[in-house]
C-alpha positions, 0 to 999 in steps of 0.5 A, a space after each residue: 544465473 537463473 531465478 531460484 524456484 519454489 518447489 511445486 507439486 500436486 498438493 501446492 497446485 491444488 491449494 492454489 486452485 482451491 484458493 482461487 476458486 474460494 475468491 471466485 476468480 477465474 484463471 485469467 483474473 488471478 494471473 492478471 492480479 499476479 502480473 503473469 500469463 494465464 498459461 503460467 498460472 495454469 502450470 502453477 495449478 498443475 504443480 509446476 515450480 514457481 519462480 521465486 521472484 513470482 512468489 510474492 505476486 502469487 501470494 498477493 493475488 490469492 491474499 495469502 501472506 505466504 505460500 502454504 506448506 502443503 506437507 503440514 497444511 500450515 503457512 511456511 513462514 520459514 523461507 520467506 522469513 529468511 528472505 526478510 532477514 536477508 533482504 537488502 533494500 540497497 540492492 534495489 536502490 530503495 534504501 532510505 538511510 534516514 529511516 534506518 538511522 531513526 527507527 532501525 533497519 526494519 523500518 527501511 525494509 518495510 518502506 522498500 518492501 511495502 512500496 513493492 507490494 503496493 505497486 503490485 496491487 495498483 498495477 493489478 487495479 489499473 489493468 482491471 480498470 483499463 478493461 472497463 468503461 471510462 469512469 469506472 471506479 474501484 468500488 465497481 471492481 470485483 476484486 480491488 486491493 485499494 477498495 477499502 484502503 482509501 478514505 471512503 468519502 471519495 470512493 466514486 472518484 477513484 477511477 483510472 486517472 486517480 489510480 494512475 496518479 497514485 502509481 506515479 506518486 509511489 514511483 516518485 517517492 521511490 526515487 526521491 526518498 533514497 536520495 534525500 538527506 533527510 525525509 523529515 526536514 523537509 518531510 517526505 510527504 508534502 501533499 495529502 496524496 503523498 501522505 496517503 501513499 506513505 501510509 499505504 506503503 507502510 501499512 502494506 510493508 508492516 503486514 508482510 514484516 509482521 508475518 515474518 517476525 520483524 519488529 515493526 510495531 512502531 510503524 505509526 511513529 515512522 508515519 507520523 515522522 514522515 507525514 507530520 502533521 498527519 491529523 488531516 489524513 487521520 480524520 479522513 480515515 476516521 470517516 469525517 466529512 471533508 468540506 468540498 471547498 476546504 483546502 485539502 479536498 479531493 481536487 487538491 490532494 496532489 497539488 503542490 501549491 496546497 501542501 499539508 500545513 507547515 510542520 511547525 503549525 499548531 492545529 487550531 480550531 480554524 484549521 479544523 473548521 476550514 478543512 472539515 466544517 467542524 468547530 471545537 467547543 470549550 471542552 475540546 469536543 467537535 461539532 458540525 458547523 452550520 
């Protein structure tokens, strides 16, 4: 059975073209972001129907949550909202039973959907980095979904090799999570890199789920359960400087011999100081070590 399509038309084509130009992207750039050919993108801009399996990629490239409803000028949430309700992660082999059992079906959908969206973003960044000189980092790209989504301290280290490692980690989690009897004991994310990937997956899934009316307000709790203890990653995202000789610095993000602390470890002042060069005062405040 051929893929279903979303009806195109002159108005939708014009909206796609206008949005692309607002983002200062060429047709080639937009097509590359969507993972389709330039000629296919040109057809979309002239009003051709869009294959339903390409809609999300087009929206991703244009930073839309959904395609606009050109008859009303407002985003048409109904069709993709229906898609969310009918979406079955089991058919994609991405169903994580433990997530549904502990947090509900929307949690399982968010993980599966979010990992798909995140992979789309990363593949686009990899293709762009591959066109640039070796050593180019995400901050040097004109358009990058990952720029701003990762801890800022190591921006200039986010090159092709690093982004490829992120992609490989996502694909590994997509294989292991559905097969795991429990994603909490032992936890799904063992290293800092895996913890960051889980965070990105749930963030991306939550953006789309929220647009479609799903109840995903609890996603930080899902993240805490999968990544706990997550205080190291939280401090990274808070803009704290991590010591270069600390155990969880950038060089060790994907090293299985340097995992996150044990699930039952208490956060001690020594652990914080070792990772971030911070000490805690008697009232719980933090100060920088000399």
